C-alpha positions in Angstrom: 179.6 113.6 99.6 178.7 109.9 98.9 180.9 106.9 99.5 182.8 105.5 96.6 182.6 101.7 96.1 185.8 99.7 96.2 186.5 96.7 94.1 185.3 93.5 95.8 188.8 92.4 96.6 190.1 95.7 97.8 190.0 96.7 101.5 188.9 100.3 102.3 191.2 100.1 105.4 194.3 98.1 106.4 194.9 98.1 110.1 198.5 97.2 111.0 199.8 96.3 114.5 199.0 94.2 117.5 196.7 91.2 117.9 196.5 89.5 121.3 194.3 87.8 123.8 192.9 89.6 126.8 192.6 87.5 130.0 189.6 89.1 131.6 188.4 88.4 135.2 185.7 85.8 135.5 184.3 83.2 137.9 184.0 79.4 137.7 180.8 77.6 138.3 181.7 77.2 142.0 182.6 80.9 142.4 186.3 80.7 142.2 188.3 83.4 140.5 189.3 82.7 136.9 190.2 84.4 133.7 188.4 84.2 130.4 190.4 84.6 127.1 188.9 87.2 124.8 190.2 88.6 121.5 192.1 91.9 122.0 194.8 94.2 121.0 194.1 97.8 119.9 194.7 97.2 116.2 192.8 93.9 116.1 189.9 95.6 118.0 189.8 98.4 115.4 189.9 96.0 112.5 187.1 93.8 114.0 185.0 96.9 114.8 185.3 98.2 111.2 184.3 94.8 109.9 181.2 94.9 112.1 180.4 98.4 110.8 180.4 97.1 107.2 183.8 98.6 106.2 185.9 96.3 104.0 188.9 95.9 106.3 192.0 93.7 106.5 194.3 93.2 109.6 198.0 93.3 108.9 199.5 91.2 111.7 201.2 88.0 112.5 198.8 85.5 114.1 200.1 82.5 116.0 199.2 78.9 115.1 198.4 78.2 118.8 194.9 77.9 120.2 194.8 81.6 121.0 195.7 82.4 117.4 192.8 80.2 116.3 190.5 82.3 118.6 191.7 85.5 117.0 191.2 84.2 113.4 187.7 83.0 114.2 186.8 86.4 115.9 188.0 88.3 112.9 186.2 86.1 110.4 183.0 86.4 112.4 183.3 90.2 112.5 183.6 90.3 108.7 187.3 91.3 108.8 189.5 90.0 106.0 192.5 87.7 106.7 194.2 88.5 103.5 197.0 90.3 105.3 197.2 88.0 108.4 200.6 86.3 108.4 201.1 82.8 110.0 203.5 82.5 112.9 204.8 79.8 115.2 205.5 82.0 118.2 202.9 82.2 120.9 200.1 84.8 121.1 200.7 87.9 123.2 198.7 87.9 126.4 197.3 90.9 128.3 196.0 90.3 131.8 193.1 92.6 132.5 192.3 94.1 135.9 189.0 95.8 136.2 188.6 98.8 138.5 185.3 99.5 140.4 184.1 101.9 137.7 184.6 99.2 135.0 187.7 100.8 133.6 190.6 98.5 132.8 194.3 98.2 133.6 196.6 95.8 131.8 199.8 93.8 132.2 201.4 92.4 129.1 203.2 89.2 128.4 204.8 89.8 125.0 208.4 88.5 124.9 209.0 86.5 121.8 205.4 86.6 120.7 203.8 86.4 117.2 202.5 89.9 116.6 205.5 91.8 117.9 207.8 89.7 115.6 206.6 91.5 112.4 209.7 92.4 110.3 210.0 94.2 106.9 210.7 90.9 105.1 207.3 89.6 106.2 205.6 92.4 104.3 207.0 90.9 101.1 204.8 87.8 101.6 201.6 89.9 101.5 199.4 90.4 98.4 201.3 92.6 95.8 204.5 92.3 97.9 203.0 94.4 100.7 202.0 97.4 98.5 198.6 98.8 99.7 195.9 99.4 97.0 195.4 103.0 95.9 192.7 104.6 98.0 193.1 102.2 100.9 193.5 103.9 104.3 196.1 102.8 106.9 195.6 102.7 110.6 198.3 102.0 113.2 198.9 102.4 116.9 199.3 101.2 120.5 201.7 98.3 121.1 202.8 98.6 117.5 204.6 101.9 118.4 206.4 100.2 121.3 207.4 96.6 120.8 210.3 95.7 118.6 210.8 94.7 115.9 207.1 95.5 115.2 207.6 99.2 116.0 210.4 99.7 113.5 208.5 97.7 110.8 205.5 100.0 111.2 207.8 103.0 111.3 209.0 102.1 107.8 205.4 101.4 106.7 204.0 104.7 107.8 206.9 106.6 106.3 206.4 104.8 103.0 202.7 105.3 102.9 202.3 108.8 104.3 201.1 111.2 101.6 199.8 108.4 99.4 196.7 107.6 101.4 194.9 108.6 104.6 196.9 107.5 107.6 195.2 107.2 111.0 197.1 107.0 114.3 196.1 106.2 117.9 198.9 106.0 120.5 196.8 104.2 123.1 199.8 104.6 125.3 200.8 101.7 127.6 203.3 103.5 130.0 204.5 100.2 131.6 206.0 99.1 128.3 207.8 102.4 127.5 211.5 101.8 128.3 212.8 105.1 126.9 210.2 107.9 127.2 212.3 110.5 125.3 212.8 108.2 122.4 209.1 107.2 122.3 208.1 110.9 122.3 210.4 111.7 119.5 209.1 108.9 117.3 205.5 109.7 118.1 206.0 113.3 117.2 207.4 112.2 113.8 204.4 109.9 113.3 201.9 112.6 114.2 203.5 114.8 111.5 202.9 112.0 109.0 199.4 111.2 110.0 196.1 112.7 108.7 193.9 111.6 111.6 195.2 111.4 115.2 193.0 110.1 118.0 194.1 110.0 121.7 192.4 109.6 125.1 192.6 112.1 127.9 194.8 109.6 129.7 197.1 109.5 126.7 197.3 113.3 126.6 198.1 113.4 130.4 201.1 111.1 129.8 202.3 112.5 126.5 202.1 116.1 127.5 201.5 116.5 131.3 200.2 119.8 132.6 199.6 121.1 129.0 196.0 121.9 127.8 194.8 119.2 125.4 193.6 122.0 123.1 197.1 123.4 122.7 198.6 120.0 122.0 195.9 119.3 119.4 196.5 122.6 117.7 200.2 121.8 117.5 199.4 118.4 116.0 197.3 120.1 113.4 200.1 122.6 112.6 202.5 119.7 112.1 200.3 118.2 109.4 197.3 116.3 110.7 194.0 117.2 109.3 191.8 116.0 112.1 192.5 115.4 115.9 190.1 113.6 118.2 190.3 113.4 122.0 188.1 111.0 124.1 187.1 111.6 127.7 185.3 108.4 128.6 181.9 109.1 130.1 182.4 112.8 129.3 182.2 112.3 125.6 184.7 113.4 122.9 186.2 116.5 121.4 187.6 117.1 117.9 189.4 119.8 116.0 189.8 120.2 112.3 191.0 123.0 110.0 187.7 124.9 110.3 185.9 123.8 113.4 186.1 122.3 116.9 183.3 120.4 118.5 182.5 118.5 121.8 179.8 115.9 122.1 178.6 114.2 125.3 178.5 110.4 125.7 175.2 108.6 126.0 174.4 107.2 129.4 174.7 103.4 129.4 175.1 100.6 131.9 178.8 99.9 131.9 180.0 96.3 132.1 183.6 97.3 131.4 185.4 99.7 129.2 187.7 97.2 127.5 188.1 98.2 123.8 185.9 101.3 124.1 188.6 103.6 122.7 189.2 101.2 119.8 185.5 101.0 119.1 185.5 104.9 118.9 188.4 104.8 116.4 186.5 102.2 114.3 183.4 104.5 114.5 185.4 107.4 113.2 186.9 105.6 110.3 183.6 103.9 109.5 181.8 107.2 109.4 184.5 108.7 107.1 184.1 105.6 104.8 180.3 105.7 104.7 180.2 109.4 104.0 182.9 109.3 101.3 185.6 111.1 103.4 188.1 108.3 104.0 190.9 110.2 102.2 193.4 112.9 103.0 191.3 115.5 101.3 188.2 114.2 102.9 189.2 115.0 106.4 190.3 118.6 105.6 188.0 121.5 106.3 185.2 119.5 108.0 182.4 121.9 109.1 181.1 122.0 112.6 178.0 120.0 111.8 180.0 117.4 110.0 182.4 117.0 112.9 179.5 116.8 115.3 177.8 114.0 113.3 181.1 112.1 113.1 181.8 112.4 116.8 178.2 111.4 117.8 178.4 108.3 115.7 181.8 107.3 117.1 180.8 108.0 120.7 177.7 106.0 120.3 179.7 103.0 119.0 182.1 103.2 122.0 179.3 103.5 124.5 177.5 100.5 123.0 180.7 98.5 123.4 180.9 99.3 127.1 177.6 97.4 127.7 179.3 94.1 127.0 182.3 92.3 128.6 185.5 92.5 126.6 186.2 94.3 123.3 182.9 93.5 121.6 181.9 96.4 119.3 178.4 96.4 117.9 177.2 95.0 114.5 175.5 97.8 112.7 174.4 96.4 109.3 171.7 99.0 109.0 173.2 101.9 110.9 175.6 103.5 108.4 175.8 107.3 108.8 173.9 109.6 106.5 176.2 111.0 103.8 177.2 114.7 104.5 
């Protein structure tokens, strides 16, 4: 199956959700502790990763007019991500303070009260091209803080309910437990979103929080039964696992020198969507009934993209201008 070309002005993917700045640990010239601002946010990371993997992509988010907002716009533009769906905002940029553990994995604390990205409301969508209507054939990806922070969460809830069934919908919870104020309400909403999605990606940490003491295979099978066509679970250095209608596959992660794991899961998601795009499967029908070999190639590509990202500080997925997957 070969990729279908899109019109020059039409994105293959619209990523809707959070866009923020990570303050990552650094050192000053005299060795004092400091923080370096880096572009971040799960959805912004996915959008930038897709742009770097040569997938026509637009980020649907409110970006502040402050200096951090300028940093995000410059990062997206340099990554090849379109700003056609970026909305201007006067509120400050959301900040995530990053704490790196000894193994390079990251923990976050968020400063998001009254910030630009979380302020997305339904009326803002009307200011988008074509009044917010997505082009036919364009996939939609959502997740992370967009599922948690109001009014953004309710706006995206309306968007996914409107678009489900019309196009491929991709979902990544990327759970931030410290921001969940009502666990039961979050789980109810997430279950509804899973039933509307075609591709669902989660990490082993997500699964442990969402469904503690339950085997991930059983949860994934339940998500498939509710309507998803493809479920992917990542295990950090232990690789990734996927299940579709006809096959389930695990692939190991390549050994790399890890600087940090910031943005690795988002890079994996970008790799999945990029592989589907480049192989002509970025559609609801395209993810149904993937054979074992097809699943293995998709997973291997996405795991490689995630591992490459871990070799650099911050969420910096690779540019792969000549590394598109072979059509399957």
